[in-house]
C-alpha positions, 0 to 999 in steps of 0.5 A, a space after each residue: 500500500 502506497 503512502 500518501 505523497 505531498 509537496 510542502 511549500 516549507 521545502 523552500 525554507 529548508 533549502 534556503 537555510 541549508 544554502 546559507 549554511 553551505 555558503 558560510 562554510 565556503 566563505 570562511 574557507 576562502 577568506 585568505 585566498 586573495 590576501 595571501 601576501 598580506 596574511 603570510 607575515 601575520 601567521 608567522 611565516 616568511 614572505 613568500 612561504 608556499 606553506 600558506 597554500 595549505 590553507 586553501 588545500 584544507 578543504 579538498 584534503 578533508 573531502 578526500 579523507 571523509 567524503 565517502 563515509 560522510 555520504 553513507 552517514 547522511 543516508 543513515 542519520 539524515 539531514 539535521 544530524 549530519 548537516 547540523 553537526 557540520 554547521 556547528 563545526 564550521 561556527 566553532 572552528 571559524 570562531 577559534 581562528 580569531 584566537 590563533 591568528 599568529 599561529 600558522 599550525 593552529 590556523 591550519 587546524 582550524 581551517 581543516 576543522 571547518 572544512 570537515 564541517 563543510 564536508 558534512 553539509 555539502 554531502 547532504 545536498 542530494 539527500 535534501 533534494 530527494 526528501 523534500 522536492 518532487 522529481 521534477 524539481 530536484 535538479 533545480 534544488 541541487 542547482 540552488 544549493 550550488 548557487 549558495 556554494 558559489 556565492 560563498 566562494 565569491 564572498 570569501 574571495 572578494 570580501 577579503 579584498 573589499 574589507 581590506 583597509 590596511 596597506 597592501 603587502 609591499 606598499 608604504 605603511 604596511 605593518 604586521 600589526 595593521 594587517 593583523 587588525 584587518 584580518 581579525 575584522 574579517 574573521 570576526 565577521 565570518 564567525 558572527 555570520 556562522 553562529 547566526 546561521 547555525 542557530 537558524 539551521 536548528 530552528 528551521 531545518 527538518 530532516 524529512 516532511 511528514 509525507 514524501 514529495 513523490 511516489 517513488 519515495 513511498 515505494 520500498 526500494 533499497 539499492 545496495 552499495 555493492 550494486 551502486 559500485 558496480 554501475 559504470 555510470 556512477 564512476 563515469 559521473 564521478 570522473 566528470 567531477 574529478 575533471 571539473 574540480 581539477 579545473 576549478 580548484 586548480 585554476 583558483 590556486 594558480 590564477 595570479 601566477 598564470 596571468 603573469 606568465 601570459 603577460 597580463 598585468 596584475 594590479 592591487 585590489 580588484 585586479 585581473 586575478 580577482 576579476 577572473 575569479 568574480 566572473 568565473 563565480 558569478 557566471 557559475 551562479 547563473 549557470 547553476 540555476 539556468 541550465 538545470 532548470 532547462 534540463 528539468 523542462 526538457 526532461 533530459 540530462 545527458 545532452 546537457 552534460 555533454 555540451 557543458 563539458 565540451 564547452 568547458 574544454 574549449 574555455 579552459 584552453 583559451 583561458 589558460 593560453 590567451 594573452 588578450 585580457 578581454 578574451 581572458 575575461 570572456 572565457 572566465 565567464 563562459 567557463 564558469 557558466 558551463 563548468 559549474 552547471 555540470 555539478 547539479 545535473 550530474 548529482 541529479 543524474 546519479 540519484 536517478 540511476 536505478 542502482 542509486 535512488 533516493 536511498 543511496 543518494 548520500 553515498 553517491 554524492 560522497 563518492 562524486 565529491 571524493 573524486 572531485 576533491 581528489 581532482 582539485 587536490 592533485 590538480 593543484 599539485 600537478 599544475 605546478 609539476 607540469 610548469 616549465 619555468 614561468 610557463 603553465 602551458 603544459 599544465 593547461 594541456 593536462 587539464 584539457 586532456 582530463 576534461 576531454 576524456 570526461 567528455 568522451 565518457 559521457 556518451 556512454 551514460 544512459 539518459 535518466 531525465 525522462 524516466 517515469 517514476 515507479 508506482 
């Protein structure tokens, strides 16, 4: 006997607060990304010390270690327990950074701690969409979650520069004391917002609605982990995440040096590296909502994945090799729009596979993000390994080859968007 199904308008409140929790985690993680030179002496490191890169590498490292078990935990314990614990860790370790601002080791521990919180939140994306949203809205719901992730990354990178009132490193008047005061202001702001969002999360978010939003959730169906891992489509989509994160996180790590190697002028404040990142993220925010919405309307997933990844392949090559600043900015926007749109569509496609379903959505999400962050972590390292002198040409070729392989593999995927629901 089927259980009554019902779609609740409260789902949007749950999605909004979850999105804010997702946003603040990304915002805190990237607080130091565009003020690396300014924050290095504050942390007690010598100018130019490459160790500061570990502060950005903390999140992909946390995902590599924890993403798969956390995804399985989400399937067992649910949204409030797993994502709620994540919000607490984000607020706790984000706040502790204020008290250890002169200790690089402790700041890294705090970065890693709040990154663990982000893993707990992020791996509940699909769990939320399948338990609160009907099938016709799931890619859109996942896209909205992705939007908040990108908004957090945008705020984390841009706000640090916009809130920077002290002299920049190397400019007249720069002192460690002034820089530290400015860093502490940014960290206090992050901590206050994180605490407020944590309170809102536990006040508003519920694990599941009283009745499922779709017929398929009322049917007893429990795909096994073994069956999921035997499905080649799961691995193909996960490799797509590996390619996408390799590009996104890899380019984020080298963007300033990459532009310099291409002869593009770097200026202080919101200079060309910041503009590239802002264009990448803003267009990504748009793509994460627009493309999944069109995919839902067309009831297709596969062609959108193929087109988006194919365009991202071209965009990666042109962004990484162009010496014309206008073309660089244009390709930043194009790459962001199409590359980021892959994530919500890919996650929705995973959940729609017969071997995954709503019951294994957390585990499949964990696997995809594990591959993605492995790509981001190793990509950041390999881009430097393939660097020849100041040139990143072979590094960009590596990224193009990886995403081109992902594009070819997508042709082997089944179409899932138009599948009828089980009754």
